[in-house]
DSSP file (Angstrom, degrees, kcal/mol; ACC not computed):
  #  RESIDUE AA STRUCTURE BP1 BP2  ACC     N-H-->O    O-->H-N    N-H-->O    O-->H-N    TCO  KAPPA ALPHA  PHI   PSI    X-CA   Y-CA   Z-CA
    1    1 A N              0   0    0      0, 0.0     2,-0.6     0, 0.0    19,-0.1   0.000 360.0 360.0 360.0 145.2   96.3   -2.9  168.5
    2    2 A N  E     -a   20   0A   0     17,-2.0    19,-1.2     2,-0.0     2,-0.7  -0.951 360.0-153.7-111.3 105.5   94.7   -0.9  165.8
    3    3 A E  E     -a   21   0A   0     -2,-0.6     2,-0.5    17,-0.2    19,-0.1  -0.766   7.9-161.9 -88.7 117.2   97.3    0.6  163.4
    4    4 A S  E     +a   22   0A   0     17,-1.8    19,-1.9    -2,-0.7     2,-0.2  -0.799  28.1 133.3 -98.8 124.2   96.2    3.7  161.8
    5    5 A N  S    S-     0   0    0     -2,-0.5     4,-0.5    17,-0.2    19,-0.2  -0.622  71.2 -47.6-143.3-150.7   98.0    4.9  158.6
    6    6 A N  S    S+     0   0    0     17,-0.4     3,-0.3     1,-0.2     4,-0.2   0.833 132.0  44.8 -59.3 -36.7   97.0    6.2  155.2
    7    7 A D  S    S+     0   0    0      1,-0.2    -1,-0.2     2,-0.1     3,-0.2   0.848 129.6  21.0 -81.8 -32.6   94.4    3.6  154.4
    8    8 A D  S >  S+     0   0    0      1,-0.1     3,-1.4    -5,-0.1    -1,-0.2  -0.041  79.8 123.5-122.7  32.0   92.6    3.4  157.8
    9    9 A A  T 3  S+     0   0    0     -4,-0.5    -1,-0.1    -3,-0.3    -3,-0.1   0.826  75.1  54.9 -70.3 -25.7   93.5    6.8  159.3
   10   10 A N  T 3  S+     0   0    0     -3,-0.2     2,-1.5    -4,-0.2    -1,-0.3   0.427  76.2  99.5 -84.8   6.6   89.8    7.6  159.7
   11   11 A N    <   +     0   0    0     -3,-1.4     3,-0.3     1,-0.2    -1,-0.1  -0.589  37.8 142.1 -86.9  72.2   88.9    4.5  161.6
   12   12 A N        +     0   0    0     -2,-1.5    -1,-0.2     1,-0.2    -2,-0.1   0.339  43.9  93.2 -93.7   4.8   89.0    6.3  165.1
   13   13 A S        +     0   0    0     -3,-0.1    -1,-0.2     3,-0.0     3,-0.1   0.023  55.3 131.7 -95.3  30.5   86.0    4.4  166.4
   14   14 A S        -     0   0    0     -3,-0.3     6,-0.1     1,-0.2    -2,-0.0  -0.245  68.9 -81.1 -72.7 165.2   88.0    1.7  168.0
   15   15 A P    >   -     0   0    0      0, 0.0     3,-1.7     0, 0.0    -1,-0.2  -0.271  42.9-110.7 -60.8 155.5   87.5    0.5  171.6
   16   16 A S  T 3  S+     0   0    0      1,-0.3    -2,-0.1    -3,-0.1    -3,-0.0   0.737 117.0  57.2 -68.9 -19.1   89.0    2.6  174.3
   17   17 A N  T 3  S+     0   0    0      2,-0.1    -1,-0.3   -16,-0.0     2,-0.2   0.610  88.4  95.5 -82.6 -10.3   91.6    0.0  175.2
   18   18 A S  S <  S-     0   0    0     -3,-1.7     2,-0.5   -17,-0.1    -4,-0.0  -0.528  71.2-134.8 -81.1 147.8   92.9   -0.2  171.6
   19   19 A V        -     0   0    0     -2,-0.2   -17,-2.0    26,-0.0     2,-0.6  -0.904  10.7-148.3-109.7 131.9   95.9    1.9  170.7
   20   20 A I  E     -a    2   0A   0     -2,-0.5     2,-0.5   -19,-0.1   -17,-0.2  -0.887  11.4-167.6-104.1 120.8   95.9    3.9  167.5
   21   21 A I  E     -a    3   0A   0    -19,-1.2   -17,-1.8    -2,-0.6     2,-0.7  -0.941   5.7-156.8-109.4 120.0   99.3    4.3  165.8
   22   22 A R  E     +a    4   0A   0     -2,-0.5     2,-0.3   -19,-0.1   -17,-0.2  -0.868  28.1 151.0-103.3 122.9   99.5    6.8  163.1
   23   23 A R        -     0   0    0    -19,-1.9     2,-0.4    -2,-0.7   -17,-0.4  -0.983  45.5-114.9-145.5 151.8  102.3    6.2  160.7
   24   24 A N        -     0   0    0     -2,-0.3     9,-0.1   -19,-0.2     3,-0.1  -0.732  37.3-121.2 -77.6 126.6  103.1    6.9  157.0
   25   25 A K    >   -     0   0    0     -2,-0.4     3,-1.8     1,-0.1     2,-0.0  -0.455  35.5 -98.1 -64.7 146.5  103.4    3.7  155.0
   26   26 A P  T 3  S+     0   0    0      0, 0.0    -1,-0.1     0, 0.0     0, 0.0  -0.400 113.2  26.8 -64.4 141.0  106.9    3.3  153.3
   27   27 A G  T 3  S+     0   0    0      1,-0.3    -2,-0.1    -3,-0.1     2,-0.1   0.489  85.5 155.7  83.9   1.3  106.5    4.5  149.7
   28   28 A S    <   -     0   0    0     -3,-1.8    -1,-0.3     1,-0.1     2,-0.1  -0.365  45.0-114.7 -60.2 137.4  103.6    6.8  150.4
   29   29 A K    >>  -     0   0    0      1,-0.1     3,-1.7    -2,-0.1     4,-0.6  -0.392  25.8-110.2 -69.5 155.1  103.2    9.7  147.9
   30   30 A N  G >4 S+     0   0    0      1,-0.3     3,-1.4     2,-0.2    -1,-0.1   0.885 118.7  51.7 -55.1 -47.7  103.7   13.2  149.1
   31   31 A E  G 34 S+     0   0    0      1,-0.3    -1,-0.3     3,-0.0    -3,-0.0   0.625 109.3  51.6 -71.4  -8.9  100.0   14.0  148.9
   32   32 A D  G X4 S+     0   0    0     -3,-1.7     3,-1.1     2,-0.0    -1,-0.3   0.497  82.7 114.7-101.4  -6.2   99.1   11.0  150.9
   33   33 A L  T << S+     0   0    0     -3,-1.4     3,-0.1    -4,-0.6    -9,-0.0  -0.374  83.1   7.4 -69.8 142.6  101.4   11.7  153.8
   34   34 A Y  T 3  S+     0   0    0      1,-0.2     2,-1.7    -2,-0.1    -1,-0.2   0.817  76.4 151.6  61.2  32.8   99.8   12.5  157.2
   35   35 A S    <   +     0   0    0     -3,-1.1   -26,-0.3     1,-0.2    -1,-0.2  -0.526  16.5 137.7 -87.3  72.4   96.4   11.6  156.0
   36   36 A W        -     0   0    0     -2,-1.7    -1,-0.2     1,-0.3     2,-0.1   0.408  52.3-136.1-100.9  -0.9   95.4   10.6  159.5
   37   37 A G        +     0   0    0     -3,-0.2    -1,-0.3   -27,-0.1   -27,-0.1  -0.397  63.0   4.9  74.8-152.0   91.8   12.3  159.6
   38   38 A E  S    S-     0   0    0      1,-0.1    20,-0.1    -2,-0.1    19,-0.0  -0.344  86.5-102.0 -71.9 141.9   90.6   14.2  162.6
   39   39 A P        -     0   0    0      0, 0.0    -1,-0.1     0, 0.0    15,-0.1  -0.333  35.4-122.6 -61.2 146.0   93.1   14.8  165.5
   40   40 A L        -     0   0    0      1,-0.1     2,-0.1    -3,-0.1     5,-0.1  -0.594  33.4 -95.5 -82.4 149.5   92.6   12.6  168.5
   41   41 A P    >   -     0   0    0      0, 0.0     3,-1.4     0, 0.0     4,-0.5  -0.401  32.3-121.1 -59.8 144.5   92.0   14.2  171.9
   42   42 A F  G >  S+     0   0    0      1,-0.3     3,-1.7     2,-0.2    12,-0.1   0.891 112.5  59.7 -57.3 -39.9   95.2   14.5  173.9
   43   43 A E  G 3  S+     0   0    0      1,-0.3    -1,-0.3    30,-0.1     7,-0.0   0.760  99.9  57.7 -63.8 -23.9   93.8   12.4  176.7
   44   44 A S  G <  S+     0   0    0     -3,-1.4     2,-0.7     6,-0.0    -1,-0.3   0.555  85.6  91.3 -84.8  -8.1   93.4    9.4  174.2
   45   45 A L    <   +     0   0    0     -3,-1.7     5,-0.1    -4,-0.5     9,-0.1  -0.810  48.4 167.8 -88.5 108.1   97.1    9.5  173.3
   46   46 A H        +     0   0    0     -2,-0.7    -1,-0.1     3,-0.1    -3,-0.0   0.288  34.3 108.4-110.2   9.1   98.8    7.1  175.8
   47   47 A S  S >  S-     0   0    0      1,-0.1     3,-1.3     2,-0.1     4,-0.1  -0.381  81.7-109.6 -82.8 165.9  102.3    6.6  174.3
   48   48 A P  T 3  S+     0   0    0      0, 0.0     3,-0.3     0, 0.0    -1,-0.1   0.769 121.7  52.2 -63.4 -21.7  105.5    8.1  175.9
   49   49 A L  T 3> S+     0   0    0      1,-0.2     4,-2.6     2,-0.1     5,-0.2  -0.089  70.2 127.4-100.6  34.2  105.5   10.5  172.9
   50   50 A N  H <>  +     0   0    0     -3,-1.3     4,-2.1     1,-0.2    -1,-0.2   0.849  69.9  54.8 -66.5 -33.0  102.0   11.7  173.4
   51   51 A I  H  > S+     0   0    0     -3,-0.3     4,-2.8     2,-0.2    -1,-0.2   0.973 112.0  40.2 -66.1 -55.7  103.0   15.4  173.4
   52   52 A P  H  > S+     0   0    0      0, 0.0     4,-3.4     0, 0.0     5,-0.3   0.929 116.2  53.3 -55.2 -45.0  105.0   15.4  170.0
   53   53 A E  H  X S+     0   0    0     -4,-2.6     4,-2.5     2,-0.2    -2,-0.2   0.911 109.4  47.6 -57.7 -40.1  102.2   13.1  168.5
   54   54 A Y  H  X S+     0   0    0     -4,-2.1     4,-1.8     2,-0.2    -1,-0.2   0.953 115.7  44.8 -60.5 -53.4   99.5   15.7  169.6
   55   55 A I  H  X S+     0   0    0     -4,-2.8     4,-2.4     1,-0.2    -2,-0.2   0.895 114.1  49.2 -59.4 -44.3  101.5   18.6  168.2
   56   56 A Q  H  X S+     0   0    0     -4,-3.4     4,-2.5     1,-0.2    -1,-0.2   0.905 112.4  46.6 -62.3 -45.8  102.2   16.7  165.0
   57   57 A Q  H  X S+     0   0    0     -4,-2.5     4,-1.3    -5,-0.3    -1,-0.2   0.785 112.2  51.4 -71.6 -24.9   98.6   15.6  164.4
   58   58 A T  H  X S+     0   0    0     -4,-1.8     4,-1.9     2,-0.2    -1,-0.2   0.926 111.7  46.4 -73.7 -46.0   97.3   19.1  165.1
   59   59 A I  H  < S+     0   0    0     -4,-2.4    -2,-0.2     1,-0.2    -3,-0.2   0.906 114.2  47.2 -60.9 -42.5   99.8   20.7  162.6
   60   60 A R  H  < S+     0   0    0     -4,-2.5     3,-0.3     1,-0.2    -1,-0.2   0.817 110.4  53.8 -74.1 -28.6   99.0   18.0  159.9
   61   61 A H  H  < S-     0   0    0     -4,-1.3    -1,-0.2     1,-0.3     2,-0.2   0.902 136.7  -8.9 -70.5 -43.2   95.1   18.5  160.5
   62   62 A N    ><  -     0   0    0     -4,-1.9     3,-1.0     3,-0.1    -1,-0.3  -0.683  59.3-176.9-157.4  95.5   95.3   22.4  160.0
   63   63 A S  T 3  S+     0   0    0     -3,-0.3    -3,-0.1     1,-0.2    -4,-0.1   0.665  86.3  59.2 -74.0 -12.5   98.7   24.0  159.7
   64   64 A A  T 3  S+     0   0    0      1,-0.2     2,-2.1    -5,-0.1     3,-0.3   0.639  80.6  86.6 -85.6 -14.5   97.0   27.4  159.5
   65   65 A D    <>  +     0   0    0     -3,-1.0     4,-1.7     1,-0.2     3,-0.2  -0.531  52.3 167.4 -86.7  77.0   95.2   27.1  162.8
   66   66 A I  H  > S+     0   0    0     -2,-2.1     4,-2.2     1,-0.2     5,-0.2   0.884  71.1  60.7 -58.5 -39.3   98.2   28.5  165.0
   67   67 A S  H  > S+     0   0    0     -3,-0.3     4,-1.5     1,-0.2    -1,-0.2   0.936 107.3  43.5 -61.5 -45.6   96.0   28.9  168.0
   68   68 A S  H  4 S+     0   0    0     -3,-0.2    -1,-0.2     1,-0.2    -2,-0.2   0.864 112.3  53.3 -64.9 -35.5   95.2   25.2  168.2
   69   69 A I  H  < S+     0   0    0     -4,-1.7    -1,-0.2     1,-0.2    -2,-0.2   0.858 117.2  36.5 -71.3 -33.2   98.8   24.2  167.5
   70   70 A I  H  < S+     0   0    0     -4,-2.2     2,-0.4     2,-0.1    -1,-0.2   0.639  91.4 101.9 -94.5 -13.2  100.2   26.3  170.3
   71   71 A T  S  < S-     0   0    0     -4,-1.5     3,-0.0    -5,-0.2    -4,-0.0  -0.588  75.4-124.9 -75.0 123.4   97.5   25.9  172.9
   72   72 A I        -     0   0    0     -2,-0.4    -2,-0.1     1,-0.2    -1,-0.1  -0.518  16.7-148.7 -70.0 125.0   98.3   23.4  175.6
   73   73 A P  S    S+     0   0    0      0, 0.0    -1,-0.2     0, 0.0   -30,-0.1   0.844  87.0  14.7 -65.9 -35.4   95.4   20.8  175.6
   74   74 A N    >>  -     0   0    0      1,-0.1     4,-1.8   -32,-0.0     3,-1.6  -0.776  63.1-175.0-143.3  92.3   95.6   20.1  179.3
   75   75 A P  T 34 S+     0   0    0      0, 0.0     5,-0.1     0, 0.0    -1,-0.1   0.718  85.5  62.3 -67.5 -15.3   97.6   22.6  181.3
   76   76 A D  T 34 S+     0   0    0      1,-0.2     3,-0.1     3,-0.1    -2,-0.0   0.719 113.7  33.0 -79.6 -18.8   97.1   20.5  184.4
   77   77 A L  T <4 S+     0   0    0     -3,-1.6     2,-0.5     1,-0.1    -1,-0.2   0.660 111.6  66.6-107.3 -20.2   99.0   17.5  182.9
   78   78 A I  S  < S-     0   0    0     -4,-1.8     2,-0.3   -27,-0.0    -1,-0.1  -0.904  73.4-135.2-114.1 127.3  101.6   19.3  180.7
   79   79 A D    >>  -     0   0    0     -2,-0.5     4,-2.1     1,-0.1     3,-0.7  -0.605  18.4-133.8 -71.9 129.3  104.4   21.4  182.0
   80   80 A V  H 3> S+     0   0    0     -2,-0.3     4,-1.9     1,-0.2     5,-0.2   0.839 105.9  54.6 -55.3 -34.5  104.7   24.6  179.9
   81   81 A N  H 3> S+     0   0    0      1,-0.2     4,-2.5     2,-0.2    -1,-0.2   0.873 108.1  46.2 -62.3 -38.9  108.4   24.1  179.6
   82   82 A L  H <> S+     0   0    0     -3,-0.7     4,-2.7     2,-0.2    -2,-0.2   0.880 110.9  54.9 -74.7 -36.1  108.1   20.7  178.2
   83   83 A W  H  X S+     0   0    0     -4,-2.1     4,-1.6     2,-0.2    -2,-0.2   0.873 109.9  45.3 -60.4 -39.1  105.4   22.0  175.8
   84   84 A I  H  X S+     0   0    0     -4,-1.9     4,-2.1    -5,-0.2    -2,-0.2   0.930 111.8  53.4 -71.5 -46.0  107.7   24.7  174.5
   85   85 A Y  H  X S+     0   0    0     -4,-2.5     4,-2.2     1,-0.2    -2,-0.2   0.898 108.1  49.1 -50.0 -47.2  110.6   22.1  174.2
   86   86 A E  H  X S+     0   0    0     -4,-2.7     4,-2.8     1,-0.2    -1,-0.2   0.903 108.8  54.1 -65.1 -38.6  108.5   19.8  172.1
   87   87 A H  H  X S+     0   0    0     -4,-1.6     4,-1.9     1,-0.2    -2,-0.2   0.854 108.2  49.6 -63.3 -33.9  107.4   22.7  169.8
   88   88 A L  H  X S+     0   0    0     -4,-2.1     4,-1.7     2,-0.2    -1,-0.2   0.871 110.5  49.7 -69.3 -36.6  111.1   23.5  169.2
   89   89 A R  H  X S+     0   0    0     -4,-2.2     4,-1.9     2,-0.2    -2,-0.2   0.920 109.8  51.4 -63.8 -41.4  111.9   19.9  168.4
   90   90 A Q  H  X S+     0   0    0     -4,-2.8     4,-2.8     1,-0.2     5,-0.2   0.914 105.9  55.9 -60.0 -41.7  108.9   19.9  166.0
   91   91 A F  H  X S+     0   0    0     -4,-1.9     4,-2.5     1,-0.2    -1,-0.2   0.918 105.4  50.8 -60.2 -44.5  110.3   23.0  164.4
   92   92 A L  H  X S+     0   0    0     -4,-1.7     4,-2.0     2,-0.2    -1,-0.2   0.869 110.0  50.9 -59.7 -38.8  113.6   21.3  163.7
   93   93 A I  H  X S+     0   0    0     -4,-1.9     4,-1.8     2,-0.2    -2,-0.2   0.961 112.5  45.7 -63.6 -46.9  111.8   18.4  162.1
   94   94 A E  H  X S+     0   0    0     -4,-2.8     4,-2.1     1,-0.2    -2,-0.2   0.837 109.9  53.8 -62.6 -34.6  109.8   20.7  159.9
   95   95 A L  H  X S+     0   0    0     -4,-2.5     4,-2.3    -5,-0.2    -1,-0.2   0.851 108.0  50.9 -62.2 -38.1  112.9   22.7  159.0
   96   96 A N  H  X S+     0   0    0     -4,-2.0     4,-2.8     2,-0.2    -2,-0.2   0.891 108.9  51.3 -65.8 -37.4  114.6   19.5  157.9
   97   97 A L  H  X S+     0   0    0     -4,-1.8     4,-1.7     1,-0.2    -2,-0.2   0.913 111.0  48.2 -66.7 -40.6  111.6   18.6  155.7
   98   98 A F  H  X S+     0   0    0     -4,-2.1     4,-0.5     2,-0.2    -1,-0.2   0.898 110.6  50.5 -65.3 -42.0  111.7   22.0  154.1
   99   99 A I  H >< S+     0   0    0     -4,-2.3     3,-1.6     1,-0.2    -2,-0.2   0.951 112.4  48.0 -61.3 -47.6  115.5   21.8  153.4
  100  100 A L  H >< S+     0   0    0     -4,-2.8     3,-1.2     1,-0.3    -1,-0.2   0.806 102.7  61.5 -64.5 -27.9  114.9   18.3  151.8
  101  101 A A  H 3< S+     0   0    0     -4,-1.7     3,-0.3     1,-0.2    -1,-0.3   0.682 103.6  51.2 -69.9 -15.9  112.1   19.5  149.7
  102  102 A H  T XX S+     0   0    0     -3,-1.6     4,-1.7    -4,-0.5     3,-0.7   0.197  74.5 107.2-107.7  17.9  114.6   21.9  148.1
  103  103 A D  T <4 S+     0   0    0     -3,-1.2    -1,-0.2     1,-0.2    -2,-0.1   0.789  75.9  57.1 -59.9 -28.7  117.2   19.3  147.2
  104  104 A S  T 34 S+     0   0    0     -3,-0.3    -1,-0.2    -4,-0.2     3,-0.2   0.823 104.8  53.0 -76.8 -26.4  116.3   19.5  143.5
  105  105 A V  T <4 S+     0   0    0     -3,-0.7     2,-0.4     1,-0.3    -2,-0.2   0.908 128.7   0.6 -77.1 -44.7  117.0   23.2  143.5
  106  106 A T  S  < S+     0   0    0     -4,-1.7    -1,-0.3     4,-0.1     2,-0.3  -0.985  73.5 148.0-147.3 135.0  120.6   23.0  145.0
  107  107 A N     >  -     0   0    0     -2,-0.4     4,-2.9    -3,-0.2     3,-0.2  -0.921  64.3 -80.7-155.4 175.4  122.5   19.9  146.0
  108  108 A S  T  4 S+     0   0    0     -2,-0.3     0, 0.0     1,-0.2     0, 0.0   0.683 127.4  50.8 -63.4 -20.2  126.2   18.9  146.0
  109  109 A T  T  4 S+     0   0    0      2,-0.1    -1,-0.2     3,-0.1    -3,-0.0   0.857 116.9  38.7 -81.5 -41.7  126.1   18.0  142.2
  110  110 A I  T  4 S+     0   0    0      1,-0.3    -2,-0.2    -3,-0.2    -4,-0.1   0.959 139.0  11.7 -78.1 -49.1  124.5   21.4  141.1
  111  111 A D     <  -     0   0    0     -4,-2.9    27,-0.4     1,-0.1    -1,-0.3  -0.824  66.2-177.4-132.1  93.2  126.5   23.6  143.6
  112  112 A P  S    S+     0   0    0      0, 0.0     2,-0.3     0, 0.0    -1,-0.1   0.770  74.3  22.8 -66.8 -22.3  129.4   21.7  145.3
  113  113 A S  S    S-     0   0    0     22,-0.1     2,-0.6    24,-0.1    24,-0.2  -0.987  78.8-117.3-142.1 153.5  130.3   24.7  147.5
  114  114 A M        +     0   0    0     22,-1.1    11,-2.3    11,-0.4     2,-0.3  -0.799  44.4 168.8 -88.4 117.1  128.6   27.8  148.8
  115  115 A K  E     -B  124   0B   0     -2,-0.6     2,-0.4     9,-0.2     9,-0.2  -0.949  16.3-171.9-134.0 149.2  130.5   30.9  147.3
  116  116 A V  E     -B  123   0B   0      7,-2.1     7,-3.0    -2,-0.3     2,-0.6  -0.995  14.7-144.1-135.9 142.5  129.6   34.6  147.3
  117  117 A T  E     -B  122   0B   0     -2,-0.4     2,-0.5     5,-0.2     5,-0.2  -0.930  18.8-179.8-113.5 123.5  131.4   37.3  145.4
  118  118 A V  E >  S-B  121   0B   0      3,-2.7     3,-2.2    -2,-0.6    -2,-0.0  -0.979  72.9 -19.1-121.8 122.7  131.7   40.8  147.1
  119  119 A N  T 3  S-     0   0    0     -2,-0.5    -1,-0.1     1,-0.3     3,-0.1   0.845 129.3 -50.0  51.3  40.5  133.4   43.6  145.5
  120  120 A G  T 3  S+     0   0    0      1,-0.3     2,-0.4    -3,-0.0    -1,-0.3   0.359 115.6 114.4  80.8  -5.2  135.2   41.2  143.1
  121  121 A E  E <   -B  118   0B   0     -3,-2.2    -3,-2.7     2,-0.0     2,-0.4  -0.818  60.3-138.5 -98.2 136.8  136.4   39.0  145.9
  122  122 A E  E     -B  117   0B   0     -2,-0.4     2,-0.4    -5,-0.2    -5,-0.2  -0.799  17.3-169.8 -95.2 134.5  135.1   35.4  146.3
  123  123 A Y  E     -B  116   0B   0     -7,-3.0    -7,-2.1    -2,-0.4     2,-0.5  -0.918   8.8-151.3-118.5 140.9  134.2   34.1  149.7
  124  124 A V  E     -B  115   0B   0     -2,-0.4     2,-0.3    -9,-0.2    -9,-0.2  -0.975  16.5-130.8-113.4 131.6  133.5   30.4  150.5
  125  125 A F        -     0   0    0    -11,-2.3    11,-0.5    -2,-0.5     2,-0.4  -0.634  21.0-150.6 -77.4 134.0  131.2   29.5  153.3
  126  126 A L  E     -C  135   0C   0     -2,-0.3     2,-0.7     9,-0.2     9,-0.2  -0.869  13.0-125.2-106.6 140.4  132.6   26.9  155.7
  127  127 A C  E >   -C  134   0C   0      7,-3.4     3,-1.2    -2,-0.4     7,-1.1  -0.735  11.8-159.0 -85.3 117.6  130.4   24.5  157.7
  128  128 A A  T 3  S+     0   0    0     -2,-0.7    -1,-0.1     1,-0.2    13,-0.0   0.465  79.8  85.2 -73.7   1.8  131.1   24.7  161.3
  129  129 A A  T 3  S+     0   0    0      5,-0.2     2,-0.3    12,-0.1    -1,-0.2   0.643  85.6  66.8 -74.8 -14.1  129.7   21.2  161.9
  130  130 A F  S <  S-     0   0    0     -3,-1.2     4,-0.0     4,-0.1    -4,-0.0  -0.706  90.5-111.9-106.5 158.1  133.1   19.8  160.9
  131  131 A D  S    S+     0   0    0      1,-0.3    -3,-0.1    -2,-0.3    -2,-0.0  -0.906 113.9  24.3-126.0  97.9  136.3   20.1  162.8
  132  132 A P  S    S-     0   0    0      0, 0.0    -1,-0.3     0, 0.0    -5,-0.1   0.538 114.0-111.9 -81.4 156.5  138.1   21.8  161.1
  133  133 A P        -     0   0    0      0, 0.0     2,-0.3     0, 0.0    -5,-0.2  -0.227  41.8-176.1 -51.4 140.7  135.3   23.6  159.2
  134  134 A R  E     -C  127   0C   0     -7,-1.1    -7,-3.4    -4,-0.0    -5,-0.2  -0.950  24.3 -98.9-142.8 162.0  135.1   22.8  155.5
  135  135 A D  E     +C  126   0C   0     -2,-0.3     2,-0.3    -9,-0.2    -9,-0.2  -0.338  45.4 147.6 -80.2 163.1  133.1   23.9  152.6
  136  136 A G        -     0   0    0    -11,-0.5   -22,-1.1   -22,-0.1   -11,-0.1  -0.948  45.9 -53.1-170.5-175.6  130.1   22.1  151.1
  137  137 A S     >  -     0   0    0     -2,-0.3     4,-2.6   -24,-0.2     5,-0.2  -0.351  49.0-112.9 -73.7 162.9  126.9   22.5  149.2
  138  138 A A  H  > S+     0   0    0    -27,-0.4     4,-2.8     1,-0.2     5,-0.2   0.921 119.3  48.6 -61.7 -44.5  124.1   24.8  150.5
  139  139 A V  H  > S+     0   0    0      2,-0.2     4,-2.7     1,-0.2    -1,-0.2   0.907 113.9  46.4 -64.2 -42.6  121.8   21.8  151.2
  140  140 A D  H  > S+     0   0    0      2,-0.2     4,-3.0     1,-0.2     5,-0.3   0.919 111.9  53.2 -64.6 -43.9  124.7   19.9  153.1
  141  141 A Y  H  X S+     0   0    0     -4,-2.6     4,-2.3     1,-0.2    -2,-0.2   0.937 112.8  42.2 -58.6 -51.8  125.5   23.2  154.9
  142  142 A M  H  X S+     0   0    0     -4,-2.8     4,-2.3     2,-0.2    -1,-0.2   0.866 115.3  48.6 -69.1 -37.1  121.9   23.6  156.1
  143  143 A L  H  X S+     0   0    0     -4,-2.7     4,-2.8    -5,-0.2    -2,-0.2   0.908 112.9  47.9 -66.7 -41.4  121.4   20.0  157.0
  144  144 A N  H  X S+     0   0    0     -4,-3.0     4,-2.2    -5,-0.2    -2,-0.2   0.912 112.1  49.4 -65.3 -39.9  124.6   19.8  159.0
  145  145 A T  H  X S+     0   0    0     -4,-2.3     4,-2.3    -5,-0.3    -1,-0.2   0.906 113.3  45.8 -71.6 -38.3  123.8   23.1  160.8
  146  146 A V  H  X S+     0   0    0     -4,-2.3     4,-2.7     2,-0.2    -2,-0.2   0.937 113.3  51.4 -71.3 -38.7  120.2   21.8  161.7
  147  147 A L  H  X S+     0   0    0     -4,-2.8     4,-2.2     1,-0.2    -2,-0.2   0.901 111.0  47.3 -55.2 -43.0  121.7   18.4  162.8
  148  148 A Q  H  X S+     0   0    0     -4,-2.2     4,-2.3     2,-0.2    -1,-0.2   0.897 113.3  48.0 -66.6 -41.9  124.2   20.2  165.0
  149  149 A A  H  X S+     0   0    0     -4,-2.3     4,-2.6     1,-0.2    -2,-0.2   0.899 112.4  49.8 -66.5 -38.0  121.5   22.4  166.5
  150  150 A N  H  X S+     0   0    0     -4,-2.7     4,-2.7     2,-0.2    -2,-0.2   0.891 110.9  49.1 -65.6 -41.0  119.3   19.3  167.0
  151  151 A S  H  X S+     0   0    0     -4,-2.2     4,-2.2     2,-0.2     5,-0.3   0.914 115.1  43.3 -68.2 -44.8  122.2   17.5  168.7
  152  152 A V  H  X S+     0   0    0     -4,-2.3     4,-1.9     2,-0.2    -2,-0.2   0.926 116.1  50.0 -66.8 -40.5  123.0   20.5  171.1
  153  153 A F  H  < S+     0   0    0     -4,-2.6    -2,-0.2    -5,-0.2    -1,-0.2   0.908 116.8  38.6 -62.4 -44.7  119.3   21.0  171.7
  154  154 A C  H  < S+     0   0    0     -4,-2.7    -1,-0.2    -5,-0.2    -2,-0.2   0.777 129.5  30.4 -77.8 -28.4  118.6   17.3  172.6
  155  155 A N  H  <        0   0    0     -4,-2.2    -2,-0.2    -5,-0.2    -3,-0.2   0.509 360.0 360.0-113.1  -4.9  121.8   16.6  174.5
  156  156 A G     <        0   0    0     -4,-1.9    -1,-0.1    -5,-0.3    -3,-0.1   0.464 360.0 360.0 -72.1 360.0  122.5   20.1  176.0
């Protein structure tokens, strides 16, 4: 096996029977994450997770190239519903990363509960991920909501 990560991500010249695994090394700096080089053709991805791997590498290669990201690489091999499903899963992954990137802006220490004041009355947002619903920080609220959506999405 040829394991490809931040140090050897551009070594895509391996024999055709070799498997290339693209992973971020533990402790990688943010600017070094997803430094995998050129995307591999879909047909060369042989893992059970080849569709999400292809979507992720395409996003990481050029997130502005929406056409490449949403175009099914081989419509004869990939069901359009599965393609859409995997994009929705990827959206939830990206949304989690976005939320976590803002942890320094708001967290349970800075803002222990979400409150809003309207016409002098204070309202507290309750997180429906709990039974019964309870208050929490904005980041916890967002993460719990995304986790609940992911759970419903994957198990529904």
